[in-house]
C-alpha positions as CSV (number, residue, x, y, z in Angstrom):
1,M,109.9,108.0,80.9
2,T,109.5,104.3,81.8
3,S,112.3,102.0,83.0
4,Q,112.9,98.3,82.8
5,V,111.4,96.3,85.7
6,E,112.4,92.7,86.4
7,W,110.5,91.2,89.2
8,S,111.8,88.4,91.5
9,E,109.6,86.4,93.9
10,V,109.9,87.0,97.7
11,V,108.9,84.6,100.4
12,V,109.3,85.7,104.0
13,D,108.8,83.5,107.0
14,V,107.1,85.6,109.7
15,G,106.7,82.9,112.3
16,W,103.1,81.7,112.0
17,G,103.4,81.4,108.2
18,E,104.8,83.0,105.1
19,L,104.2,86.3,103.3
20,R,104.7,86.2,99.6
21,G,105.2,89.0,97.1
22,K,107.7,90.4,94.7
23,R,110.8,92.6,94.6
24,C,112.5,94.7,91.9
25,I,115.0,97.5,91.3
26,V,113.7,100.1,88.8
27,G,116.2,100.2,85.9
28,S,117.7,96.8,86.3
29,Y,119.4,94.7,88.9
30,D,122.7,96.3,87.8
31,T,121.4,99.6,89.0
32,A,122.7,100.5,92.5
33,P,119.6,100.8,94.8
34,V,119.4,104.2,96.5
35,L,115.8,104.5,97.7
36,R,113.9,101.6,99.2
37,I,110.1,101.5,99.0
38,F,107.9,99.0,100.9
39,G,104.4,98.7,99.5
40,I,101.3,97.9,101.6
41,H,98.2,97.3,99.5
42,G,94.5,97.9,100.4
43,W,91.7,95.7,101.7
44,M,91.0,92.6,99.5
45,D,93.7,93.8,97.0
46,N,97.2,92.5,96.6
47,S,100.8,93.5,95.7
48,N,99.9,93.9,92.0
49,T,98.1,97.1,92.9
50,Y,101.1,99.3,92.2
51,D,102.2,97.6,89.0
52,G,101.3,100.6,86.7
53,L,103.4,103.0,88.8
54,I,106.6,101.1,89.1
55,P,108.1,101.6,85.6
56,G,107.7,105.4,86.0
57,L,109.6,105.6,89.3
58,P,113.2,107.0,89.5
59,S,115.9,104.6,88.4
60,G,117.5,103.0,91.4
61,S,114.3,102.7,93.4
62,E,114.2,99.2,95.1
63,L,110.7,98.0,95.8
64,C,109.4,95.1,97.9
65,L,105.6,94.5,97.7
66,L,104.1,91.7,99.9
67,D,100.6,90.4,100.0
68,L,99.1,90.9,103.5
69,P,98.2,87.9,105.6
70,G,95.1,86.3,104.2
71,H,95.5,88.1,100.8
72,G,97.0,87.1,97.5
73,Y,99.6,84.3,97.7
74,S,100.4,84.9,101.4
75,D,99.3,82.3,104.1
76,H,96.1,82.6,106.0
77,L,96.2,83.2,109.7
78,P,96.0,80.1,111.8
79,D,92.7,78.9,113.2
80,G,91.7,81.0,116.2
81,A,93.6,84.1,115.0
82,Y,91.8,87.2,113.7
83,Y,92.5,90.0,111.3
84,N,92.9,93.5,112.5
85,V,95.3,96.4,112.0
86,L,97.7,95.4,114.7
87,T,97.9,91.9,113.4
88,Y,98.9,93.3,110.0
89,V,101.4,95.7,111.6
90,I,103.1,92.9,113.5
91,S,103.3,90.8,110.3
92,V,104.8,93.7,108.3
93,R,107.3,94.3,111.1
94,A,108.4,90.7,111.2
95,A,108.8,90.7,107.4
96,L,110.9,93.9,107.4
97,L,113.1,92.6,110.1
98,K,113.7,89.3,108.2
99,L,114.4,91.4,105.0
100,G,116.9,93.5,106.9
101,W,115.2,96.7,105.9
102,N,115.7,99.5,108.4
103,S,115.2,102.6,106.3
104,F,112.5,102.9,103.6
105,A,109.6,104.9,102.2
106,L,106.1,103.4,102.3
107,F,103.6,103.1,99.5
108,T,100.1,102.7,101.0
109,H,96.5,102.6,99.8
110,S,93.3,102.5,101.8
111,L,93.6,99.9,104.6
112,G,97.3,99.8,103.8
113,G,97.5,103.5,104.7
114,V,96.1,102.8,108.1
115,I,98.7,100.0,108.6
116,G,101.4,102.4,107.4
117,Y,100.4,105.1,109.7
118,F,100.5,102.8,112.7
119,Y,103.9,101.5,111.6
120,A,105.4,105.0,111.1
121,A,104.1,106.0,114.5
122,L,105.6,103.0,116.2
123,F,108.9,103.0,114.3
124,P,109.5,106.6,113.2
125,K,113.3,106.2,112.7
126,E,112.7,103.6,110.0
127,V,110.2,105.3,107.8
128,S,111.7,108.0,105.6
129,A,108.4,109.0,103.9
130,I,104.8,107.9,103.4
131,I,103.1,108.1,100.0
132,S,99.4,107.5,100.6
133,F,96.7,106.9,98.1
134,D,93.2,107.8,99.4
135,S,93.6,106.6,103.0
136,L,91.8,108.6,105.6
137,K,89.8,107.5,108.6
138,Y,86.3,106.0,108.3
139,K,83.4,108.3,109.2
140,Y,81.7,106.3,111.8
141,E,78.5,107.5,113.4
142,S,78.3,104.7,116.0
143,E,80.0,105.0,119.4
144,F,82.9,102.8,120.3
145,L,81.1,99.8,121.9
146,S,78.7,99.6,119.0
147,A,81.6,99.5,116.5
148,M,83.3,96.8,118.6
149,R,80.1,94.7,118.9
150,S,79.6,94.8,115.2
151,D,83.3,93.7,114.6
152,V,83.0,90.8,117.0
153,N,79.7,89.5,115.4
154,T,81.2,89.9,111.9
155,I,84.3,88.0,112.8
156,L,82.3,85.1,114.1
157,R,80.0,85.1,111.1
158,Y,82.9,84.8,108.6
159,E,84.6,82.2,110.8
160,K,81.6,79.9,110.3
161,D,81.9,79.9,106.5
162,V,85.6,80.3,106.2
163,N,85.9,77.3,103.8
164,S,82.9,78.2,101.7
165,S,84.1,79.9,98.5
166,P,82.2,80.0,95.2
167,I,83.6,78.6,91.9
168,F,83.4,80.8,88.9
169,S,84.9,81.6,85.5
170,E,87.6,84.2,84.9
171,E,85.1,86.6,83.3
172,E,82.8,86.2,86.3
173,A,85.7,86.8,88.6
174,I,86.5,90.1,86.8
175,R,82.8,91.2,87.1
176,R,82.8,90.4,90.8
177,I,86.0,92.4,91.4
178,V,84.6,95.4,89.5
179,K,81.2,95.2,91.3
180,S,82.6,94.7,94.8
181,R,84.7,97.9,94.5
182,M,82.0,100.2,93.2
183,G,81.8,103.4,95.3
184,G,80.0,106.7,95.7
185,P,76.8,107.6,97.5
186,N,74.8,105.6,95.0
187,N,77.4,102.9,94.5
188,D,77.7,103.9,90.9
189,I,81.4,105.0,90.7
190,V,83.8,102.6,89.1
191,N,86.8,102.3,91.3
192,V,88.4,99.4,89.5
193,D,87.7,98.9,85.8
194,E,88.0,95.5,84.0
195,D,91.6,96.1,82.8
196,S,92.7,96.9,86.4
197,A,90.7,94.0,87.7
198,R,92.8,91.7,85.5
199,I,96.0,93.0,87.1
200,L,94.6,92.2,90.6
201,L,93.1,88.9,89.5
202,A,96.5,87.2,89.0
203,R,97.1,87.0,92.7
204,M,93.4,86.8,93.8
205,V,92.3,83.4,92.5
206,K,93.4,79.8,92.2
207,P,92.3,77.1,89.8
208,V,90.1,74.3,91.1
209,S,87.9,71.7,89.5
210,G,85.3,73.5,87.5
211,G,86.9,76.9,87.4
212,L,88.5,79.4,89.8
213,T,88.0,80.3,93.4
214,W,89.3,83.1,95.7
215,R,92.6,82.8,97.4
216,H,91.8,85.2,100.2
217,D,90.8,84.2,103.7
218,R,87.2,85.1,104.3
219,R,88.0,86.1,107.8
220,A,90.1,89.0,106.3
221,L,86.8,90.5,105.1
222,T,86.3,92.0,108.6
223,R,87.2,95.7,108.8
224,M,87.9,96.0,112.6
225,K,86.3,99.5,112.7
226,M,87.0,99.9,116.4
227,L,90.7,100.3,115.7
228,F,90.0,103.4,113.6
229,H,87.6,104.9,116.0
230,G,87.7,108.5,117.2
231,Y,90.8,109.7,119.0
232,T,92.8,106.4,118.4
233,W,93.3,107.2,114.8
234,S,94.0,110.9,115.4
235,Y,96.6,110.1,118.1
236,I,98.4,107.7,115.8
237,V,98.6,110.1,112.9
238,M,99.9,112.9,115.3
239,Q,103.0,110.7,115.9
240,I,104.1,110.6,112.3
241,K,107.2,112.7,111.8
242,C,108.3,111.9,108.2
243,P,107.2,113.7,105.0
244,V,103.8,112.6,103.8
245,L,102.5,112.8,100.2
246,Y,98.8,112.3,100.1
247,F,96.8,111.7,96.9
248,H,93.2,112.6,97.2
249,P,91.0,111.5,94.3
250,F,88.0,113.6,93.3
251,F,85.8,110.5,94.0
252,S,87.3,109.5,97.3
253,F,86.1,106.5,99.1
254,Y,85.9,108.6,102.3
255,D,82.8,110.8,102.6
256,F,84.0,114.0,104.2
257,T,83.1,117.6,103.6
258,A,86.0,119.9,102.6
259,F,86.0,121.4,106.1
260,E,86.2,118.0,107.7
261,R,89.0,117.0,105.3
262,R,91.0,120.1,106.1
263,N,90.7,119.3,109.8
264,I,92.0,115.8,109.2
265,F,94.9,117.1,107.1
266,D,95.7,119.5,110.0
267,I,96.3,116.4,112.2
268,F,98.8,115.1,109.6
269,K,100.6,118.5,109.5
270,S,100.8,118.7,113.3
271,K,104.1,116.7,113.6
272,A,105.0,115.5,110.1
273,K,108.2,117.1,108.5
274,S,106.0,118.0,105.6
275,F,102.6,117.2,104.3
276,K,101.3,117.7,100.7
277,C,97.9,116.8,99.4
278,V,97.6,116.3,95.6
279,E,94.1,116.2,94.3
280,V,93.7,114.0,91.3
281,E,90.9,113.1,88.9
282,G,89.8,109.6,89.5
283,A,88.4,107.3,92.2
284,H,89.6,105.2,95.1
285,H,92.0,103.1,92.9
286,V,93.3,105.9,90.7
287,H,96.9,104.7,91.3
288,L,95.9,101.4,89.6
289,T,93.4,102.6,86.9
290,H,95.2,105.8,85.9
291,P,98.8,105.7,87.1
292,H,99.8,108.5,84.7
293,R,97.7,110.9,86.7
294,V,99.7,110.5,89.9
295,L,103.2,109.9,88.5
296,P,104.3,113.5,87.9
297,A,103.8,114.5,91.6
298,L,104.9,111.1,92.8
299,T,108.2,111.1,90.9
300,E,109.0,114.7,91.8
301,F,108.5,113.8,95.5
302,L,110.7,110.6,95.2
303,V,113.5,112.4,93.3
304,K,113.8,114.9,96.1
305,L,113.7,112.0,98.7
306,K,116.3,110.1,96.7
307,E,118.6,113.2,96.6
308,T,118.2,113.5,100.4
309,T,119.0,109.8,100.8
310,E,122.1,110.1,98.6
311,I,123.3,113.1,100.6
312,S,122.8,111.3,103.9
313,Q,124.7,108.2,102.6
314,S,127.6,110.3,101.4
315,K,128.0,111.6,105.0
316,L,128.4,108.2,106.5
């Protein structure tokens, strides 16, 4: 069953600039919101990434989806500032405080999952649940200083050509989005098909003389691997106390053996109120390319969360 979704634009001043996105209440704006959901998208994506899921969510779900700094319609960081997980967490925190949201579930994907894990560990009383789509830790073979050295050099390299962005047609942009998100050991698995690329495209490009160019800040291409390294990531995840619903696609972006994955999931289970992993046919962006495959488990989880929220509110 799908519901009516009417989006309104959101602009939030976070001090150094503005984050832009969209907001809706599933059903209609006459529907009393019961469950709030804040969405954090993945690396080089934007707030359109969850569009296919929203109409299938329980009526009364209120969603706010913002483009991360340097992504989509949101402002780029000022000169001299650099992108990393903590910068994103601080910006998300500032936005949520401005919005007045102090209790919500998180929709997260990929890099957005890491940001969400940090946020839930830092502010556990605010996060009622985490729904995560293919967001584990990177499997780094290098030691910490090597990862840090690589990050620093990459940051400086992108800073030099921050204003150099190619001009292309819409069809070329679609091809670039699809190609840049290929995955698998042989880079032959399609994570984002052309239809899904068009959904992301709306917030990824801007018109210029001669065609289109990217909106994103090239400095945001840095991954800041050192903040995911080793025990740092594990320690953060061990602080998560809320229920976690994790969607693991058959063709995951993260190259772990079944044994390694079980060990990672044990870290989630160590403190979380509950942890459930749902395996789903698809690749890294399955929530975008095939939303119908994740909606049954997702709606079941949210209905239970909504009922819990209603009970809690009735006791106030």
